[in-house]
N, CA, C and O atoms as a GROMACS GRO file, in nm:
protein
  512
    1MET      N    1   0.084  -0.117   0.000
    1MET     CA    2   0.000   0.000   0.000
    1MET      C    3   0.088   0.124   0.000
    1MET      O    4   0.185   0.131   0.076
    2ALA      N    5   0.056   0.218  -0.083
    2ALA     CA    6   0.133   0.342  -0.092
    2ALA      C    7   0.109   0.428   0.032
    2ALA      O    8  -0.001   0.430   0.086
    3LYS      N    9   0.212   0.497   0.074
    3LYS     CA   10   0.201   0.584   0.191
    3LYS      C   11   0.120   0.708   0.153
    3LYS      O   12   0.148   0.772   0.051
    4LEU      N   13   0.021   0.741   0.234
    4LEU     CA   14  -0.063   0.857   0.208
    4LEU      C   15  -0.006   0.979   0.278
    4LEU      O   16   0.049   0.970   0.388
    5THR      N   17  -0.019   1.093   0.212
    5THR     CA   18   0.025   1.218   0.275
    5THR      C   19  -0.082   1.265   0.373
    5THR      O   20  -0.194   1.214   0.374
    6THR      N   21  -0.047   1.360   0.454
    6THR     CA   22  -0.141   1.415   0.551
    6THR      C   23  -0.262   1.475   0.481
    6THR      O   24  -0.376   1.456   0.526
    7ASP      N   25  -0.239   1.545   0.372
    7ASP     CA   26  -0.351   1.605   0.297
    7ASP      C   27  -0.443   1.498   0.239
    7ASP      O   28  -0.565   1.516   0.238
    8GLU      N   29  -0.386   1.390   0.191
    8GLU     CA   30  -0.468   1.281   0.137
    8GLU      C   31  -0.552   1.216   0.246
    8GLU      O   32  -0.668   1.181   0.225
    9LEU      N   33  -0.492   1.199   0.364
    9LEU     CA   34  -0.567   1.144   0.476
    9LEU      C   35  -0.681   1.236   0.516
    9LEU      O   36  -0.792   1.189   0.541
   10LEU      N   37  -0.654   1.365   0.523
   10LEU     CA   38  -0.760   1.461   0.558
   10LEU      C   39  -0.873   1.459   0.456
   10LEU      O   40  -0.990   1.465   0.493
   11ASP      N   41  -0.839   1.449   0.329
   11ASP     CA   42  -0.942   1.441   0.225
   11ASP      C   43  -1.027   1.316   0.244
   11ASP      O   44  -1.149   1.320   0.226
   12ALA      N   45  -0.962   1.205   0.279
   12ALA     CA   46  -1.036   1.081   0.302
   12ALA      C   47  -1.128   1.094   0.423
   12ALA      O   48  -1.241   1.046   0.420
   13PHE      N   49  -1.082   1.160   0.528
   13PHE     CA   50  -1.164   1.178   0.648
   13PHE      C   51  -1.283   1.270   0.621
   13PHE      O   52  -1.389   1.253   0.680
   14LYS      N   53  -1.265   1.365   0.532
   14LYS     CA   54  -1.374   1.458   0.499
   14LYS      C   55  -1.492   1.385   0.435
   14LYS      O   56  -1.606   1.430   0.445
   15GLU      N   57  -1.465   1.274   0.371
   15GLU     CA   58  -1.570   1.198   0.304
   15GLU      C   59  -1.647   1.108   0.400
   15GLU      O   60  -1.754   1.058   0.365
   16LEU      N   61  -1.594   1.085   0.521
   16LEU     CA   62  -1.659   0.997   0.618
   16LEU      C   63  -1.771   1.070   0.692
   16LEU      O   64  -1.767   1.191   0.710
   17THR      N   65  -1.871   0.994   0.733
   17THR     CA   66  -1.975   1.049   0.820
   17THR      C   67  -1.919   1.054   0.961
   17THR      O   68  -1.814   0.995   0.988
   18LEU      N   69  -1.986   1.124   1.051
   18LEU     CA   70  -1.938   1.132   1.189
   18LEU      C   71  -1.936   0.995   1.255
   18LEU      O   72  -1.845   0.966   1.333
   19ILE      N   73  -2.032   0.912   1.225
   19ILE     CA   74  -2.035   0.778   1.283
   19ILE      C   75  -1.917   0.695   1.232
   19ILE      O   76  -1.852   0.626   1.309
   20GLU      N   77  -1.890   0.702   1.102
   20GLU     CA   78  -1.777   0.630   1.046
   20GLU      C   79  -1.645   0.680   1.107
   20GLU      O   80  -1.556   0.600   1.138
   21LEU      N   81  -1.635   0.811   1.123
   21LEU     CA   82  -1.513   0.868   1.181
   21LEU      C   83  -1.498   0.826   1.327
   21LEU      O   84  -1.387   0.797   1.371
   22SER      N   85  -1.607   0.822   1.401
   22SER     CA   86  -1.604   0.778   1.540
   22SER      C   87  -1.558   0.633   1.549
   22SER      O   88  -1.477   0.598   1.635
   23GLU      N   89  -1.610   0.547   1.461
   23GLU     CA   90  -1.570   0.406   1.458
   23GLU      C   91  -1.422   0.392   1.423
   23GLU      O   92  -1.353   0.307   1.478
   24PHE      N   93  -1.374   0.478   1.332
   24PHE     CA   94  -1.233   0.476   1.295
   24PHE      C   95  -1.146   0.511   1.416
   24PHE      O   96  -1.045   0.445   1.441
   25VAL      N   97  -1.186   0.615   1.490
   25VAL     CA   98  -1.108   0.658   1.606
   25VAL      C   99  -1.102   0.546   1.709
   25VAL      O  100  -0.996   0.520   1.766
   26LYS      N  101  -1.214   0.479   1.734
   26LYS     CA  102  -1.217   0.368   1.830
   26LYS      C  103  -1.122   0.256   1.786
   26LYS      O  104  -1.045   0.203   1.866
   27LYS      N  105  -1.129   0.222   1.658
   27LYS     CA  106  -1.043   0.115   1.605
   27LYS      C  107  -0.896   0.156   1.613
   27LYS      O  108  -0.810   0.073   1.645
   28PHE      N  109  -0.867   0.283   1.584
   28PHE     CA  110  -0.731   0.336   1.592
   28PHE      C  111  -0.679   0.325   1.735
   28PHE      O  112  -0.566   0.282   1.757
   29GLU      N  113  -0.762   0.365   1.833
   29GLU     CA  114  -0.724   0.358   1.974
   29GLU      C  115  -0.696   0.215   2.017
   29GLU      O  116  -0.599   0.190   2.089
   30GLU      N  117  -0.779   0.121   1.973
   30GLU     CA  118  -0.761  -0.019   2.008
   30GLU      C  119  -0.634  -0.075   1.946
   30GLU      O  120  -0.557  -0.146   2.012
   31THR      N  121  -0.611  -0.044   1.819
   31THR     CA  122  -0.496  -0.097   1.747
   31THR      C  123  -0.364  -0.048   1.806
   31THR      O  124  -0.272  -0.126   1.825
   32PHE      N  125  -0.356   0.083   1.835
   32PHE     CA  126  -0.230   0.141   1.881
   32PHE      C  127  -0.226   0.164   2.032
   32PHE      O  128  -0.132   0.222   2.084
   33GLU      N  129  -0.330   0.117   2.104
   33GLU     CA  130  -0.338   0.129   2.249
   33GLU      C  131  -0.312   0.271   2.297
   33GLU      O  132  -0.230   0.294   2.386
   34VAL      N  133  -0.383   0.366   2.236
   34VAL     CA  134  -0.375   0.506   2.274
   34VAL      C  135  -0.517   0.559   2.290
   34VAL      O  136  -0.614   0.492   2.254
   35THR      N  137  -0.528   0.680   2.343
   35THR     CA  138  -0.658   0.743   2.351
   35THR      C  139  -0.650   0.881   2.288
   35THR      O  140  -0.547   0.948   2.293
   36ALA      N  141  -0.759   0.921   2.229
   36ALA     CA  142  -0.769   1.053   2.169
   36ALA      C  143  -0.858   1.140   2.256
   36ALA      O  144  -0.951   1.205   2.206
   37ALA      N  145  -0.832   1.141   2.386
   37ALA     CA  146  -0.919   1.210   2.482
   37ALA      C  147  -0.921   1.360   2.460
   37ALA      O  148  -1.028   1.421   2.468
   38ALA      N  149  -0.808   1.421   2.434
   38ALA     CA  150  -0.804   1.567   2.418
   38ALA      C  151  -0.888   1.613   2.299
   38ALA      O  152  -0.969   1.704   2.316
   39PRO      N  153  -0.872   1.555   2.179
   39PRO     CA  154  -0.956   1.600   2.068
   39PRO      C  155  -1.104   1.576   2.093
   39PRO      O  156  -1.188   1.657   2.051
   40VAL      N  157  -1.139   1.468   2.160
   40VAL     CA  158  -1.279   1.440   2.188
   40VAL      C  159  -1.334   1.545   2.283
   40VAL      O  160  -1.447   1.592   2.266
   41ALA      N  161  -1.255   1.583   2.384
   41ALA     CA  162  -1.300   1.684   2.480
   41ALA      C  163  -1.320   1.818   2.411
   41ALA      O  164  -1.414   1.891   2.443
   42VAL      N  165  -1.232   1.852   2.316
   42VAL     CA  166  -1.246   1.977   2.243
   42VAL      C  167  -1.372   1.975   2.159
   42VAL      O  168  -1.444   2.074   2.153
   43ALA      N  169  -1.399   1.863   2.094
   43ALA     CA  170  -1.519   1.851   2.013
   43ALA      C  171  -1.644   1.858   2.101
   43ALA      O  172  -1.744   1.918   2.062
   44ALA      N  173  -1.639   1.796   2.218
   44ALA     CA  174  -1.753   1.796   2.308
   44ALA      C  175  -1.777   1.935   2.365
   44ALA      O  176  -1.891   1.972   2.393
   45ALA      N  177  -1.672   2.014   2.383
   45ALA     CA  178  -1.687   2.148   2.438
   45ALA      C  179  -1.772   2.235   2.347
   45ALA      O  180  -1.842   2.324   2.394
   46GLY      N  181  -1.767   2.210   2.219
   46GLY     CA  182  -1.849   2.285   2.125
   46GLY      C  183  -1.996   2.246   2.134
   46GLY      O  184  -2.082   2.318   2.082
   47ALA      N  185  -2.026   2.134   2.199
   47ALA     CA  186  -2.163   2.087   2.210
   47ALA      C  187  -2.243   2.165   2.314
   47ALA      O  188  -2.366   2.159   2.314
   48GLY      N  189  -2.176   2.237   2.403
   48GLY     CA  190  -2.248   2.318   2.500
   48GLY      C  191  -2.235   2.265   2.641
   48GLY      O  192  -2.130   2.214   2.680
   49ALA      N  193  -2.343   2.276   2.717
   49ALA     CA  194  -2.341   2.247   2.861
   49ALA      C  195  -2.320   2.099   2.892
   49ALA      O  196  -2.281   2.067   3.004
   50ALA      N  197  -2.344   2.011   2.800
   50ALA     CA  198  -2.332   1.868   2.827
   50ALA      C  199  -2.186   1.825   2.843
   50ALA      O  200  -2.160   1.722   2.904
   51ALA      N  201  -2.092   1.901   2.792
   51ALA     CA  202  -1.952   1.862   2.795
   51ALA      C  203  -1.895   1.844   2.936
   51ALA      O  204  -1.830   1.742   2.959
   52PRO      N  205  -1.915   1.934   3.031
   52PRO     CA  206  -1.856   1.913   3.162
   52PRO      C  207  -1.906   1.786   3.230
   52PRO      O  208  -1.827   1.719   3.298
   53ALA      N  209  -2.031   1.751   3.215
   53ALA     CA  210  -2.084   1.630   3.277
   53ALA      C  211  -2.016   1.506   3.219
   53ALA      O  212  -1.988   1.412   3.293
   54GLU      N  213  -1.990   1.505   3.090
   54GLU     CA  214  -1.926   1.391   3.027
   54GLU      C  215  -1.782   1.376   3.075
   54GLU      O  216  -1.736   1.263   3.096
   55GLU      N  217  -1.710   1.486   3.092
   55GLU     CA  218  -1.571   1.479   3.134
   55GLU      C  219  -1.559   1.426   3.276
   55GLU      O  220  -1.463   1.356   3.307
   56VAL      N  221  -1.653   1.458   3.362
   56VAL     CA  222  -1.648   1.416   3.500
   56VAL      C  223  -1.679   1.267   3.513
   56VAL      O  224  -1.623   1.200   3.601
   57GLU      N  225  -1.766   1.214   3.429
   57GLU     CA  226  -1.810   1.076   3.440
   57GLU      C  227  -1.696   0.975   3.425
   57GLU      O  228  -1.686   0.883   3.506
   58GLU      N  229  -1.612   0.990   3.326
   58GLU     CA  230  -1.513   0.888   3.293
   58GLU      C  231  -1.372   0.944   3.307
   58GLU      O  232  -1.331   1.029   3.228
   59LYS      N  233  -1.300   0.897   3.406
   59LYS     CA  234  -1.160   0.935   3.423
   59LYS      C  235  -1.076   0.819   3.371
   59LYS      O  236  -1.097   0.704   3.411
   60ASP      N  237  -0.983   0.848   3.282
   60ASP     CA  238  -0.909   0.739   3.220
   60ASP      C  239  -0.762   0.732   3.259
   60ASP      O  240  -0.691   0.642   3.215
   61SER      N  241  -0.715   0.825   3.341
   61SER     CA  242  -0.578   0.812   3.388
   61SER      C  243  -0.572   0.846   3.537
   61SER      O  244  -0.639   0.938   3.585
   62PHE      N  245  -0.492   0.769   3.607
   62PHE     CA  246  -0.485   0.780   3.752
   62PHE      C  247  -0.341   0.788   3.797
   62PHE      O  248  -0.251   0.733   3.733
   63ASP      N  249  -0.320   0.858   3.908
   63ASP     CA  250  -0.190   0.862   3.973
   63ASP      C  251  -0.200   0.774   4.097
   63ASP      O  252  -0.293   0.786   4.176
   64VAL      N  253  -0.103   0.685   4.114
   64VAL     CA  254  -0.098   0.599   4.231
   64VAL      C  255  -0.006   0.668   4.331
   64VAL      O  256   0.114   0.682   4.307
   65VAL      N  257  -0.064   0.711   4.444
   65VAL     CA  258   0.011   0.788   4.543
   65VAL      C  259   0.031   0.704   4.669
   65VAL      O  260  -0.065   0.658   4.730
   66LEU      N  261   0.157   0.686   4.706
   66LEU     CA  262   0.193   0.615   4.829
   66LEU      C  263   0.182   0.714   4.944
   66LEU      O  264   0.259   0.810   4.951
   67GLU      N  265   0.086   0.691   5.033
   67GLU     CA  266   0.064   0.782   5.146
   67GLU      C  267   0.158   0.749   5.262
   67GLU      O  268   0.214   0.839   5.324
   68ALA      N  269   0.175   0.620   5.292
   68ALA     CA  270   0.263   0.577   5.400
   68ALA      C  271   0.309   0.434   5.373
   68ALA      O  272   0.235   0.354   5.315
   69ALA      N  273   0.432   0.402   5.415
   69ALA     CA  274   0.488   0.270   5.388
   69ALA      C  275   0.434   0.163   5.482
   69ALA      O  276   0.430   0.045   5.446
   70GLY      N  277   0.392   0.202   5.602
   70GLY     CA  278   0.344   0.102   5.698
   70GLY      C  279   0.460   0.033   5.768
   70GLY      O  280   0.573   0.082   5.765
   71GLU      N  281   0.430  -0.079   5.829
   71GLU     CA  282   0.531  -0.150   5.908
   71GLU      C  283   0.626  -0.235   5.824
   71GLU      O  284   0.739  -0.262   5.865
   72LYS      N  285   0.582  -0.277   5.707
   72LYS     CA  286   0.664  -0.364   5.621
   72LYS      C  287   0.730  -0.282   5.511
   72LYS      O  288   0.702  -0.301   5.392
   73LYS      N  289   0.817  -0.191   5.549
   73LYS     CA  290   0.878  -0.097   5.456
   73LYS      C  291   0.958  -0.168   5.346
   73LYS      O  292   0.955  -0.126   5.231
   74ILE      N  293   1.028  -0.274   5.381
   74ILE     CA  294   1.110  -0.347   5.283
   74ILE      C  295   1.021  -0.408   5.175
   74ILE      O  296   1.054  -0.404   5.057
   75GLN      N  297   0.908  -0.466   5.216
   75GLN     CA  298   0.814  -0.525   5.120
   75GLN      C  299   0.758  -0.418   5.027
   75GLN      O  300   0.741  -0.440   4.907
   76VAL      N  301   0.729  -0.300   5.083
   76VAL     CA  302   0.677  -0.190   5.002
   76VAL      C  303   0.781  -0.146   4.900
   76VAL      O  304   0.749  -0.121   4.784
   77ILE      N  305   0.906  -0.136   4.943
   77ILE     CA  306   1.015  -0.098   4.851
   77ILE      C  307   1.025  -0.200   4.738
   77ILE      O  308   1.043  -0.162   4.622
   78LYS      N  309   1.014  -0.328   4.770
   78LYS     CA  310   1.018  -0.432   4.667
   78LYS      C  311   0.904  -0.416   4.567
   78LYS      O  312   0.925  -0.430   4.447
   79GLU      N  313   0.785  -0.385   4.616
   79GLU     CA  314   0.669  -0.366   4.526
   79GLU      C  315   0.687  -0.242   4.440
   79GLU      O  316   0.653  -0.244   4.321
   80VAL      N  317   0.740  -0.134   4.497
   80VAL     CA  318   0.766  -0.012   4.419
   80VAL      C  319   0.864  -0.044   4.307
   80VAL      O  320   0.846   0.002   4.194
   81ARG      N  321   0.968  -0.121   4.337
   81ARG     CA  322   1.065  -0.158   4.234
   81ARG      C  323   1.001  -0.245   4.126
   81ARG      O  324   1.034  -0.231   4.008
   82ALA      N  325   0.908  -0.334   4.166
   82ALA     CA  326   0.841  -0.421   4.070
   82ALA      C  327   0.747  -0.341   3.979
   82ALA      O  328   0.730  -0.374   3.862
   83LEU      N  329   0.688  -0.236   4.033
   83LEU     CA  330   0.592  -0.155   3.956
   83LEU      C  331   0.660  -0.052   3.867
   83LEU      O  332   0.602  -0.009   3.767
   84THR      N  333   0.779  -0.011   3.904
   84THR     CA  334   0.850   0.094   3.830
   84THR      C  335   0.984   0.040   3.782
   84THR      O  336   1.019  -0.075   3.807
   85SER      N  337   1.059   0.124   3.714
   85SER     CA  338   1.193   0.084   3.670
   85SER      C  339   1.299   0.147   3.760
   85SER      O  340   1.413   0.164   3.719
   86LEU      N  341   1.260   0.181   3.884
   86LEU     CA  342   1.354   0.244   3.976
   86LEU      C  343   1.452   0.143   4.035
   86LEU      O  344   1.421   0.025   4.051
   87GLY      N  345   1.570   0.193   4.066
   87GLY     CA  346   1.668   0.111   4.135
   87GLY      C  347   1.637   0.107   4.283
   87GLY      O  348   1.543   0.172   4.330
   88LEU      N  349   1.716   0.031   4.358
   88LEU     CA  350   1.691   0.014   4.501
   88LEU      C  351   1.695   0.147   4.576
   88LEU      O  352   1.606   0.176   4.655
   89GLY      N  353   1.798   0.225   4.553
   89GLY     CA  354   1.812   0.354   4.622
   89GLY      C  355   1.699   0.450   4.589
   89GLY      O  356   1.648   0.518   4.677
   90GLU      N  357   1.661   0.454   4.461
   90GLU     CA  358   1.552   0.544   4.420
   90GLU      C  359   1.420   0.501   4.479
   90GLU      O  360   1.341   0.584   4.524
   91ALA      N  361   1.394   0.370   4.479
   91ALA     CA  362   1.269   0.318   4.536
   91ALA      C  363   1.263   0.345   4.686
   91ALA      O  364   1.158   0.382   4.738
   92LYS      N  365   1.377   0.327   4.754
   92LYS     CA  366   1.381   0.354   4.898
   92LYS      C  367   1.355   0.501   4.925
   92LYS      O  368   1.281   0.535   5.018
   93ALA      N  369   1.414   0.589   4.846
   93ALA     CA  370   1.392   0.733   4.862
   93ALA      C  371   1.246   0.770   4.838
   93ALA      O  372   1.192   0.855   4.908
   94LEU      N  373   1.184   0.706   4.741
   94LEU     CA  374   1.043   0.732   4.713
   94LEU      C  375   0.956   0.689   4.830
   94LEU      O  376   0.865   0.762   4.870
   95VAL      N  377   0.983   0.572   4.886
   95VAL     CA  378   0.906   0.522   5.000
   95VAL      C  379   0.932   0.608   5.124
   95VAL      O  380   0.839   0.640   5.198
   96ASP      N  381   1.057   0.645   5.148
   96ASP     CA  382   1.090   0.730   5.262
   96ASP      C  383   1.027   0.868   5.251
   96ASP      O  384   0.995   0.930   5.352
   97GLY      N  385   1.009   0.916   5.129
   97GLY     CA  386   0.954   1.049   5.106
   97GLY      C  387   0.803   1.052   5.098
   97GLY      O  388   0.746   1.151   5.050
   98ALA      N  389   0.735   0.946   5.142
   98ALA     CA  390   0.589   0.940   5.133
   98ALA      C  391   0.528   1.058   5.208
   98ALA      O  392   0.578   1.095   5.313
   99PRO      N  393   0.422   1.118   5.158
   99PRO     CA  394   0.346   1.077   5.040
   99PRO      C  395   0.418   1.114   4.910
   99PRO      O  396   0.471   1.224   4.896
  100SER      N  397   0.419   1.020   4.817
  100SER     CA  398   0.483   1.042   4.688
  100SER      C  399   0.413   0.959   4.581
  100SER      O  400   0.350   0.857   4.611
  101THR      N  401   0.425   1.004   4.458
  101THR     CA  402   0.358   0.938   4.346
  101THR      C  403   0.444   0.824   4.294
  101THR      O  404   0.560   0.843   4.258
  102VAL      N  405   0.384   0.704   4.289
  102VAL     CA  406   0.454   0.586   4.239
  102VAL      C  407   0.436   0.576   4.088
  102VAL      O  408   0.533   0.557   4.015
  103LEU      N  409   0.312   0.588   4.040
  103LEU     CA  410   0.281   0.584   3.898
  103LEU      C  411   0.198   0.706   3.861
  103LEU      O  412   0.108   0.745   3.935
  104GLU      N  413   0.227   0.765   3.746
  104GLU     CA  414   0.150   0.879   3.697
  104GLU      C  415   0.082   0.843   3.566
  104GLU      O  416   0.142   0.779   3.480
  105GLY      N  417  -0.042   0.883   3.551
  105GLY     CA  418  -0.114   0.864   3.426
  105GLY      C  419  -0.142   0.720   3.390
  105GLY      O  420  -0.153   0.687   3.271
  106ALA      N  421  -0.153   0.634   3.488
  106ALA     CA  422  -0.179   0.492   3.462
  106ALA      C  423  -0.327   0.472   3.431
  106ALA      O  424  -0.412   0.546   3.481
  107ASN      N  425  -0.358   0.372   3.349
  107ASN     CA  426  -0.500   0.342   3.323
  107ASN      C  427  -0.561   0.279   3.448
  107ASN      O  428  -0.488   0.239   3.539
  108LYS      N  429  -0.694   0.269   3.451
  108LYS     CA  430  -0.764   0.224   3.571
  108LYS      C  431  -0.720   0.085   3.614
  108LYS      O  432  -0.697   0.061   3.733
  109GLU      N  433  -0.708  -0.006   3.521
  109GLU     CA  434  -0.670  -0.144   3.553
  109GLU      C  435  -0.532  -0.150   3.616
  109GLU      O  436  -0.513  -0.217   3.718
  110THR      N  437  -0.435  -0.081   3.557
  110THR     CA  438  -0.298  -0.079   3.609
  110THR      C  439  -0.293  -0.013   3.746
  110THR      O  440  -0.224  -0.061   3.836
  111ALA      N  441  -0.366   0.097   3.762
  111ALA     CA  442  -0.366   0.169   3.889
  111ALA      C  443  -0.428   0.083   4.000
  111ALA      O  444  -0.375   0.079   4.111
  112ASP      N  445  -0.539   0.015   3.970
  112ASP     CA  446  -0.602  -0.071   4.070
  112ASP      C  447  -0.510  -0.186   4.109
  112ASP      O  448  -0.501  -0.223   4.226
  113LYS      N  449  -0.442  -0.243   4.010
  113LYS     CA  450  -0.351  -0.355   4.036
  113LYS      C  451  -0.234  -0.309   4.124
  113LYS      O  452  -0.196  -0.378   4.219
  114ALA      N  453  -0.179  -0.192   4.091
  114ALA     CA  454  -0.067  -0.138   4.168
  114ALA      C  455  -0.111  -0.107   4.311
  114ALA      O  456  -0.039  -0.135   4.406
  115LYS      N  457  -0.230  -0.049   4.326
  115LYS     CA  458  -0.281  -0.017   4.459
  115LYS      C  459  -0.295  -0.145   4.541
  115LYS      O  460  -0.256  -0.149   4.658
  116ALA      N  461  -0.351  -0.250   4.480
  116ALA     CA  462  -0.371  -0.376   4.551
  116ALA      C  463  -0.236  -0.436   4.594
  116ALA      O  464  -0.223  -0.484   4.706
  117GLN      N  465  -0.137  -0.433   4.505
  117GLN     CA  466  -0.006  -0.489   4.537
  117GLN      C  467   0.060  -0.413   4.652
  117GLN      O  468   0.116  -0.474   4.744
  118LEU      N  469   0.053  -0.280   4.648
  118LEU     CA  470   0.115  -0.200   4.752
  118LEU      C  471   0.043  -0.217   4.886
  118LEU      O  472   0.107  -0.224   4.991
  119GLU      N  473  -0.090  -0.223   4.882
  119GLU     CA  474  -0.166  -0.241   5.006
  119GLU      C  475  -0.139  -0.380   5.066
  119GLU      O  476  -0.134  -0.396   5.188
  120GLU      N  477  -0.123  -0.479   4.978
  120GLU     CA  478  -0.093  -0.615   5.025
  120GLU      C  479   0.043  -0.618   5.097
  120GLU      O  480   0.063  -0.695   5.191
  121ALA      N  481   0.134  -0.533   5.051
  121ALA     CA  482   0.267  -0.524   5.113
  121ALA      C  483   0.264  -0.441   5.242
  121ALA      O  484   0.363  -0.435   5.315
  122GLY      N  485   0.149  -0.378   5.271
  122GLY     CA  486   0.135  -0.304   5.397
  122GLY      C  487   0.133  -0.152   5.383
  122GLY      O  488   0.133  -0.082   5.484
  123ALA      N  489   0.131  -0.100   5.261
  123ALA     CA  490   0.134   0.044   5.240
  123ALA      C  491  -0.008   0.103   5.239
  123ALA      O  492  -0.106   0.032   5.215
  124SER      N  493  -0.015   0.233   5.264
  124SER     CA  494  -0.140   0.307   5.247
  124SER      C  495  -0.131   0.378   5.113
  124SER      O  496  -0.036   0.452   5.088
  125VAL      N  497  -0.231   0.355   5.025
  125VAL     CA  498  -0.224   0.405   4.889
  125VAL      C  499  -0.355   0.473   4.853
  125VAL      O  500  -0.462   0.429   4.896
  126THR      N  501  -0.348   0.580   4.773
  126THR     CA  502  -0.468   0.643   4.718
  126THR      C  503  -0.451   0.659   4.568
  126THR      O  504  -0.339   0.667   4.517
  127LEU      N  505  -0.563   0.664   4.498
  127LEU     CA  506  -0.564   0.690   4.354
  127LEU      C  507  -0.619   0.830   4.333
  127LEU      O  508  -0.722   0.866   4.390
  128LYS      N  509  -0.552   0.906   4.252
  128LYS     CA  510  -0.598   1.042   4.221
  128LYS      C  511  -0.616   1.058   4.073
  128LYS      O  512  -0.655   1.165   4.027
   0.00000   0.00000   0.00000
C-alpha cells in the first residue's frame, strides 16, 4: 500500500460520516493502544453544557500515590521496584519520602492492580 500524505488522509476523512469517523477513532485507539481524549474533549466542548458532565463521568488516567509505607517498609520498597523501573536507592527514597507518586497517568486497571499490590505489602495508597 502506498504511503498517504497528511492532505490525502484529511481528504479521506472529509468523506466519512461522523459515525464512520467515530468508529475509525475507536479502532485506531484499540490498534495502537492510545486514547484521543483531548480532541474528543475539544469537540464535546463545542456541544455546550453537556460537555462538563461527560468529562467528570469517565476518568481514564490515575496517579498511584503512596501515602505511608506502613510496618513492612522493605516489602513496600520491593513492590515499588516491581511496579517501576527504579533502582533500590531510588525506590527507597520514594518510599521514605511518602506521600509520593509511584505511577502517573496509569490506566484504571494498572492503577487498581498497583494499589492492591502495595496495600498487600502493607502500604497506604490512594488513587488520584
